C-alpha positions as CSV (number, residue, x, y, z in Angstrom):
1,M,-19.4,-167.7,-72.5
2,S,-17.4,-168.5,-69.4
3,I,-16.7,-171.8,-67.7
4,N,-19.0,-170.7,-64.9
5,D,-21.9,-170.5,-67.4
6,I,-21.2,-174.1,-68.5
7,Q,-20.9,-175.4,-65.0
8,N,-24.1,-173.7,-63.9
9,Y,-26.0,-175.2,-66.9
10,K,-24.6,-178.6,-66.1
11,R,-25.8,-178.4,-62.5
12,L,-29.2,-177.3,-63.7
13,R,-29.3,-180.3,-66.0
14,E,-28.4,-182.5,-63.0
15,I,-31.3,-181.0,-61.0
16,K,-33.7,-181.6,-64.0
17,T,-32.6,-185.2,-64.1
18,Q,-32.9,-185.7,-60.4
19,Y,-36.5,-184.4,-60.2
20,G,-37.8,-186.0,-63.4
21,I,-38.8,-182.8,-65.2
22,S,-40.7,-183.8,-68.4
23,P,-38.9,-183.7,-71.7
24,G,-41.2,-180.9,-72.9
25,E,-40.4,-178.7,-69.9
26,M,-36.7,-179.5,-70.3
27,T,-36.8,-178.4,-73.9
28,K,-38.4,-175.0,-73.0
29,I,-35.8,-174.4,-70.3
30,D,-32.9,-175.4,-72.6
31,R,-34.2,-173.0,-75.3
32,K,-34.3,-170.0,-72.9
33,I,-30.8,-170.8,-71.6
34,L,-29.4,-171.0,-75.2
35,E,-31.0,-167.7,-76.0
36,K,-29.5,-166.1,-72.9
37,L,-26.1,-167.5,-73.5
38,D,-26.3,-166.7,-77.3
39,I,-24.9,-170.0,-78.3
40,Q,-25.9,-172.9,-80.6
41,S,-27.0,-176.2,-79.1
42,D,-24.2,-178.2,-80.8
43,C,-21.6,-175.8,-79.5
44,L,-23.0,-176.1,-76.0
45,D,-22.8,-179.9,-76.2
46,K,-19.1,-179.7,-77.1
47,R,-18.4,-177.5,-74.1
48,L,-20.4,-179.8,-71.8
49,C,-18.4,-182.8,-73.1
50,G,-15.3,-181.4,-71.4
51,L,-17.1,-181.3,-68.1
52,E,-18.6,-184.8,-68.5
53,I,-15.2,-186.3,-69.0
54,E,-14.4,-185.0,-65.5
55,D,-17.4,-187.0,-64.2
56,E,-16.1,-190.2,-65.9
57,F,-12.8,-189.8,-64.2
58,F,-14.7,-189.3,-60.9
59,L,-16.5,-192.6,-61.4
60,I,-13.3,-194.4,-62.0
61,I,-12.0,-192.9,-58.7
62,L,-15.1,-194.2,-57.0
63,A,-14.7,-197.7,-58.5
64,I,-11.0,-198.6,-58.0
65,S,-8.8,-196.3,-56.1
66,N,-7.3,-195.7,-52.7
67,V,-8.7,-192.2,-52.5
68,E,-8.7,-190.6,-49.0
69,Q,-10.5,-187.5,-50.3
70,I,-11.5,-185.9,-53.6
71,T,-12.9,-182.4,-54.0
72,K,-14.2,-180.9,-57.2
73,L,-12.9,-177.4,-57.5
74,H,-15.6,-175.3,-59.1
75,Q,-13.6,-172.8,-61.2
76,N,-15.1,-169.6,-59.9
77,Q,-11.9,-167.7,-60.1
78,I,-12.1,-164.0,-59.1
79,V,-8.6,-162.5,-59.5
80,N,-5.4,-163.0,-61.4
81,H,-6.9,-164.9,-64.4
82,E,-3.8,-164.3,-66.5
83,K,-1.5,-165.9,-63.9
84,Y,-3.5,-168.8,-62.5
85,T,-6.1,-171.4,-63.5
86,V,-7.9,-173.6,-61.0
87,P,-7.5,-177.3,-61.7
88,D,-10.5,-179.7,-61.8
89,Y,-9.9,-181.6,-58.6
90,L,-8.0,-181.6,-55.3
91,L,-7.1,-185.3,-54.7
92,A,-5.6,-187.1,-51.7
93,V,-4.6,-190.7,-52.0
94,D,-3.1,-193.2,-49.5
95,L,0.6,-193.7,-50.1
96,P,1.8,-197.2,-51.1
97,D,2.9,-199.2,-48.0
98,Y,6.6,-199.0,-49.1
99,L,6.5,-195.2,-49.1
100,N,5.0,-195.0,-45.6
101,E,7.2,-194.5,-42.6
102,G,6.0,-195.0,-39.0
103,D,2.6,-196.2,-37.8
104,V,0.5,-193.3,-39.1
105,P,-0.4,-193.7,-42.8
106,K,0.4,-190.7,-45.0
107,A,-1.5,-189.3,-48.0
108,Q,-0.2,-187.8,-51.2
109,R,-2.1,-184.6,-52.1
110,M,-2.2,-183.3,-55.6
111,F,-4.2,-181.2,-58.1
112,V,-5.7,-183.0,-61.1
113,E,-6.7,-181.6,-64.5
114,V,-8.9,-183.9,-66.6
115,K,-8.5,-183.8,-70.3
116,K,-9.6,-185.9,-73.4
117,C,-7.5,-186.2,-76.5
118,K,-9.1,-185.5,-79.9
119,E,-10.8,-188.4,-81.6
120,N,-8.2,-190.8,-83.0
121,A,-5.3,-188.6,-81.9
122,K,-2.3,-190.6,-80.9
123,E,-0.8,-187.7,-78.8
124,F,-1.8,-185.4,-76.0
125,V,-1.6,-181.7,-76.9
126,F,-1.8,-179.0,-74.2
127,T,-0.9,-175.3,-74.6
128,I,2.1,-174.1,-72.7
129,N,0.3,-171.0,-71.5
130,A,-2.5,-173.1,-70.0
131,Y,0.0,-175.5,-68.4
132,Q,1.9,-172.7,-66.8
133,K,-1.2,-171.2,-65.3
134,L,-2.2,-174.5,-63.8
135,R,1.4,-175.0,-62.6
136,N,1.5,-171.6,-61.0
137,Y,-1.7,-172.5,-59.1
138,G,-0.1,-175.7,-57.8
139,L,3.1,-173.9,-56.7
140,L,1.0,-171.3,-54.9
141,Y,-0.3,-174.1,-52.7
142,S,2.9,-176.3,-52.8
143,L,1.1,-179.2,-54.4
144,P,2.0,-181.2,-57.5
145,L,-0.1,-181.1,-60.7
146,F,-1.2,-184.3,-62.5
147,F,-3.2,-184.8,-65.7
148,A,-5.9,-187.5,-66.1
149,V,-5.8,-188.0,-69.9
150,K,-8.3,-190.1,-71.8
151,L,-7.5,-191.4,-75.3
152,D,-10.2,-191.7,-77.9
153,I,-8.8,-194.1,-80.5
154,E,-11.6,-196.2,-82.0
155,S,-12.1,-199.1,-79.6
156,Y,-9.1,-198.0,-77.5
157,K,-10.4,-195.4,-75.0
158,E,-8.1,-195.7,-72.0
159,W,-7.0,-193.4,-69.3
160,F,-3.5,-192.3,-68.3
161,F,-2.5,-190.4,-65.1
162,I,0.7,-188.4,-65.7
163,S,2.6,-185.9,-63.8
164,G,2.7,-182.3,-64.9
165,K,6.5,-182.5,-64.8
166,T,6.3,-185.4,-67.3
167,L,4.4,-183.1,-69.7
168,E,6.9,-180.3,-69.1
169,K,10.0,-182.5,-69.5
170,L,9.0,-184.9,-72.2
171,G,6.5,-182.9,-74.2
172,K,7.8,-181.6,-77.5
173,K,7.3,-177.9,-78.0
174,E,5.3,-177.4,-81.2
175,V,3.0,-174.7,-82.6
176,R,-0.5,-176.1,-83.0
177,K,-3.9,-174.5,-83.9
178,I,-5.9,-174.6,-80.7
179,N,-9.3,-172.8,-80.3
180,N,-8.9,-171.3,-83.8
181,R,-5.5,-169.7,-83.2
182,E,-1.8,-170.8,-83.4
183,Q,-0.4,-171.5,-80.0
184,E,2.8,-173.0,-78.6
185,C,2.0,-176.4,-77.1
186,F,3.5,-179.4,-75.3
187,V,2.9,-182.5,-77.4
188,L,3.3,-185.9,-75.7
189,A,3.1,-189.1,-77.8
190,I,1.0,-192.1,-76.7
191,N,4.1,-194.3,-76.0
192,E,5.3,-191.6,-73.6
193,L,1.9,-191.5,-71.9
194,G,2.2,-195.3,-71.4
195,K,5.7,-195.2,-70.1
196,T,5.1,-192.4,-67.6
197,D,1.6,-193.4,-66.4
198,T,1.3,-193.3,-62.6
199,S,-2.3,-194.6,-62.3
200,C,-0.9,-197.9,-60.9
201,L,1.1,-196.0,-58.2
202,W,-1.5,-193.5,-57.1
203,L,-4.9,-195.1,-58.1
204,K,-4.2,-198.8,-57.8
205,N,-4.9,-199.4,-61.5
206,N,-3.0,-202.6,-62.2
207,I,-2.7,-204.0,-65.6
208,T,-4.3,-207.5,-65.8
209,F,-2.7,-210.1,-68.1
210,I,-4.5,-213.1,-69.7
211,K,-1.6,-215.2,-70.6
212,L,-1.0,-217.2,-73.8
213,G,-2.7,-220.6,-73.4
214,T,-5.4,-219.5,-70.9
215,I,-8.6,-221.5,-71.4
216,I,-12.1,-220.2,-70.7
217,E,-15.1,-222.5,-70.9
218,K,-18.8,-221.7,-70.9
219,S,-21.1,-224.6,-70.3
220,Y,-24.8,-224.5,-71.5
221,D,-27.6,-227.0,-71.1
222,T,-31.0,-226.9,-72.9
223,D,-32.5,-229.3,-70.3
224,R,-31.9,-226.9,-67.4
225,E,-33.2,-223.5,-66.3
226,G,-30.7,-220.7,-66.1
227,V,-30.7,-218.4,-63.1
228,F,-30.0,-215.3,-65.1
229,M,-28.7,-216.0,-68.6
230,N,-30.1,-218.2,-71.5
231,D,-29.0,-218.5,-75.1
232,K,-31.6,-219.2,-77.7
233,D,-29.4,-221.8,-79.4
234,Y,-27.5,-223.3,-76.4
235,G,-30.0,-223.1,-73.6
236,A,-29.2,-222.1,-70.0
237,L,-25.7,-221.0,-69.0
238,V,-24.8,-223.3,-66.1
239,S,-21.1,-222.9,-65.4
240,Y,-18.0,-220.9,-66.2
241,T,-14.4,-222.2,-65.9
242,I,-11.1,-220.5,-66.5
243,R,-7.8,-222.4,-66.3
244,Y,-4.2,-221.7,-66.8
245,D,-1.1,-223.8,-66.2
246,H,-2.9,-226.5,-64.2
247,K,-4.7,-223.8,-62.1
248,I,-8.4,-223.6,-62.3
249,C,-11.3,-221.3,-61.1
250,S,-14.9,-222.2,-61.8
251,M,-18.4,-221.3,-60.6
252,D,-21.8,-223.1,-60.7
253,L,-24.3,-220.6,-62.1
254,T,-27.5,-222.5,-61.2
255,N,-27.4,-221.6,-57.4
256,K,-30.0,-218.8,-56.9
257,E,-28.5,-218.1,-53.4
258,T,-25.3,-216.9,-55.0
259,V,-26.8,-215.2,-58.1
260,V,-25.0,-211.9,-57.6
261,E,-21.6,-213.5,-57.2
262,A,-22.4,-215.7,-60.3
263,V,-23.3,-212.7,-62.4
264,A,-20.2,-210.8,-61.3
265,F,-17.9,-213.8,-61.9
266,S,-19.4,-214.6,-65.4
267,T,-19.4,-211.0,-66.5
268,M,-15.7,-210.6,-65.5
269,I,-14.9,-213.7,-67.5
270,D,-16.8,-212.4,-70.5
271,F,-14.6,-209.3,-70.5
272,L,-11.5,-211.6,-70.3
273,S,-12.6,-214.0,-73.1
274,Q,-10.0,-213.5,-75.7
275,G,-8.6,-215.8,-78.5
276,A,-9.8,-218.6,-80.7
277,K,-13.4,-219.8,-80.1
278,K,-14.5,-223.4,-80.3
279,V,-18.1,-224.8,-79.9
280,S,-18.7,-228.5,-79.1
281,Q,-22.1,-230.1,-78.5
282,E,-23.2,-233.4,-76.9
283,G,-26.9,-234.1,-76.5
284,M,-28.5,-231.3,-74.5
285,K,-25.1,-229.8,-73.5
286,T,-22.9,-227.3,-75.3
287,Q,-19.5,-226.1,-74.4
288,V,-18.0,-222.9,-75.8
289,T,-14.2,-222.7,-75.3
290,Y,-11.8,-219.7,-75.8
291,V,-8.1,-220.3,-75.9
292,A,-5.9,-217.2,-75.6
293,D,-3.6,-217.2,-78.6
294,A,-1.5,-214.3,-77.3
295,N,-0.8,-212.4,-74.1
296,Y,-3.8,-210.1,-73.6
297,L,-3.9,-207.2,-71.2
298,T,-6.6,-204.8,-69.9
299,P,-6.6,-202.1,-67.2
300,Y,-8.0,-203.1,-63.8
301,Y,-10.3,-200.1,-63.7
302,R,-12.0,-201.2,-67.0
303,L,-12.7,-204.7,-65.7
304,I,-14.2,-203.4,-62.4
305,L,-16.2,-200.6,-64.0
306,D,-17.7,-202.6,-66.8
307,T,-18.6,-205.5,-64.4
308,Y,-20.3,-203.0,-62.1
309,L,-22.3,-201.5,-65.0
310,E,-23.4,-205.0,-66.2
311,L,-24.4,-206.0,-62.6
312,R,-26.5,-202.8,-62.4
313,R,-28.2,-203.6,-65.7
314,V,-29.1,-207.1,-64.6
315,F,-30.3,-206.3,-61.1
316,R,-31.9,-202.9,-61.8
317,P,-33.7,-203.5,-65.2
318,E,-36.4,-201.0,-64.1
319,I,-33.9,-198.1,-64.1
320,K,-35.2,-195.1,-66.0
321,E,-33.0,-193.6,-68.7
322,A,-32.6,-190.5,-66.6
323,D,-31.1,-192.6,-63.8
324,N,-28.6,-194.2,-66.2
325,S,-26.7,-191.0,-66.8
326,I,-23.3,-189.8,-65.7
327,E,-25.0,-187.5,-63.3
328,Y,-26.5,-190.4,-61.5
329,Y,-23.2,-192.2,-61.1
330,V,-21.5,-189.1,-59.8
331,H,-24.2,-187.5,-57.6
332,S,-26.4,-190.4,-56.5
333,F,-23.9,-193.2,-56.0
334,S,-25.7,-195.3,-53.4
335,E,-24.9,-198.2,-51.0
336,F,-26.4,-200.5,-53.7
337,D,-23.8,-199.2,-56.2
338,Y,-20.9,-199.6,-53.7
339,N,-22.0,-203.2,-53.0
340,L,-22.0,-204.0,-56.7
341,I,-18.5,-202.6,-56.9
342,L,-17.5,-204.9,-54.1
343,Y,-18.9,-207.9,-55.9
344,A,-17.0,-207.0,-59.0
345,K,-13.8,-206.7,-57.0
346,K,-14.4,-210.1,-55.3
347,A,-14.9,-211.8,-58.7
348,Y,-11.6,-210.2,-59.8
349,N,-9.7,-211.2,-56.6
350,D,-11.0,-214.8,-56.9
351,L,-9.5,-215.1,-60.3
352,V,-6.2,-213.6,-59.1
353,N,-6.1,-215.8,-56.0
354,A,-6.7,-218.9,-58.2
355,G,-3.7,-217.9,-60.3
356,V,-5.5,-217.8,-63.6
357,I,-5.2,-214.1,-64.2
358,H,-2.2,-212.0,-63.4
359,P,-2.2,-208.4,-62.2
360,V,1.0,-206.5,-62.9
361,Q,2.0,-203.2,-61.4
362,M,3.2,-201.1,-64.3
363,M,5.5,-198.6,-62.7
364,P,6.3,-195.3,-64.5
365,D,9.7,-194.8,-66.1
366,Y,11.7,-192.8,-63.5
367,N,14.5,-192.2,-65.9
368,A,12.2,-189.5,-67.3
369,R,12.0,-187.6,-64.0
370,T,13.6,-184.2,-63.4
371,A,16.6,-183.6,-61.2
372,E,16.4,-184.8,-57.6
373,G,14.4,-182.4,-55.5
374,D,13.2,-180.3,-58.4
375,S,9.6,-181.4,-58.2
376,P,7.2,-183.0,-55.6
377,D,5.5,-184.9,-58.5
378,Y,7.4,-188.1,-57.9
379,P,8.0,-190.0,-54.7
380,K,11.5,-189.7,-53.4
């Protein structure tokens, strides 16, 4: 079964979701497709997973980045299959200000291949043959190759964005069993992925620090009515406060005119709540306090994306299951969704401007680069 078969089935599934075909009819269609492809359902699910991870990366791009253009390259390759492989995306991003010269902004163009590591694997493994065919395709069009790599380690499911040259230079050459046969591979450990990650440079994915000693307070009142959140023990959630080193940022959560901003702000703080928890009560009022007992960090994309998804859950409770799929986020992303993303970013920026959380630009280790002029994968 070819990649074209998988992609065609995925597009059909998106159409079924979009037009609300009944589960019974969907089952009949799926059965006929499985018979035609001569494949088991669980095997098809595994093959689809690789395509869905592309959609997740696409959603991250929509949420956080400085993308000028992104085009999905449907891999309908006709000739020279042994020499070339078409990557997943053609991506153009705005260059950082310090790399721009003159008055006209420039964009960095690149091909992107999206991959997911095996469950609980602490390394990225990619066959040398597959890499070379992708690299040949990039050289054919004089564009660099990048890999968007997702780790899948229990609760740690983060993304890295690395140059193809990083994989070529730093990846150890080892023989691994891939697709039921021994193949020579590049193997790149998780620490190398972290050191050479370029998501901050190209996708504006800062790392956010919650510093040791940061205090987060949630105030509840059983004598008041909450706008959007109530606790069965504590009552209505009425305010959030986050403070660090005499700097403070807070929000009243009882104002119905600012309910969207309030939900975004409170959700963002929920994701940032780390450390020891203390509960104190006085009459009708309860205060829940978190004190960061270490320096905690989280990727910017995760804060924005999770806040957006929570906002969508709160303000669109009527959403059908079919409209809560990855297909919706990729193919039906509306003005409503973009506005929720903006509210999430505003909540984040308010906390940054108040000085209570700290974005840090984690630049890749350029000591790992190839010789000067050898590759366009890094800015000169």
